[in-house]
N, C-alpha and C positions, 0 to 999 in steps of 0.2 A: 840385220842392218837397222840401224837407228834412224829417225825421222830427223831431219836437220832444219828443214823449213817447211812452210805450207804455201804451196802456189796458188789455189783455187777452192771454194767449198760452194758446192751446189747442194741447194735443200729444196725438195720436190711438196709444193705444198697445194692444197685442193683450193682456197680462196687468197688468189694473189692479191686483190686490193685489200684486205682484211689484214694480211700479214704485212703487206708494204707499209700500211697506217701505224702498225704496230711498230716496225723499225723506225717510220720516221717520227710520229707522233708521240709515241710511247718512250722512245729511246733515245730519240732526237739525232738519228744518223742522217746522213745524207743520201738520197733515193738519187738515182738515175731514171731516165726516161724507158718507158716500156719497150719490149722487143718482141717482134713476132718471130717465132722459131719454126721452121718444117724443112730442113734439109733431108732429101730421102737418104741421103750417105749416114747421116748421123743415126736414123732412124734403123736403118741396117746395122750400124754399129752397137745399137744399143738395144736392138732386138723388138723395135716398136713396129706395129702394124704399119703397112705404107699410107701415106694419107695423115697421119699421125700429126696434130700441130702443136705448139707450144708458145706460151706468153713469158717472158722472164723480165725480171728488174734486178740491175745491179744496185747493192748496198755498201757504201764506204763504211769499213771498220778500221778507223786508224790509217793505216797505209795497205791494207789487204780488201779486198772484193770479194763479197757475199753474194750468192747469183741465187735469186729466188725462182722456181718454175713450176707453172702450172701447165701439165700435160694435158691434152683433150686428146683422147684416142680416136681414130678413126671411124671406128664402129659406131661412135655415138654421135659424128658428126653427119654419117650417112643416115642413121635413124632420124636425126632432127631432120634433113634434108627428105627424106621420105612422108614423114608424118606432117610438112610443111605442104608438101605440093600434092599429098593424097587427101587431106582434109579431114583425116580421120585419126584418131588415135591408135594406133598398131602395139602400142608400148606403153606399160604402166607408169614409166617414170621418162621423163625428158631430160636431157643434157643440163638444162638451165635449173632443174630442182632436185637432181639426183644428190642424196648426201655423200655419196660415194666420193664424186668427182667435184662437187661445189659449183659454182655459179661460172658461167662463161666459158 
């Protein structure tokens, strides 16, 4: 079956702010407001852990929309909360400094 049209493209990114700036400032595309995502039904559908959250931005590319999505796994949120409440560092990296997941 041939592809006849493209409805939506989503790209997972580690640095949502940096990629948004690239598309807006570097390519001159229109950027929509940041959205917060965290629907448990979508998490189950995508096989994500319960409590996983995401932030997203829509980029207008002509008549189409490109969605940039930065996912923050639930296990990093939990680690961050435990680290904050215990006052001691139980892990070598925090979500804010982890090179794998980027900032925020």
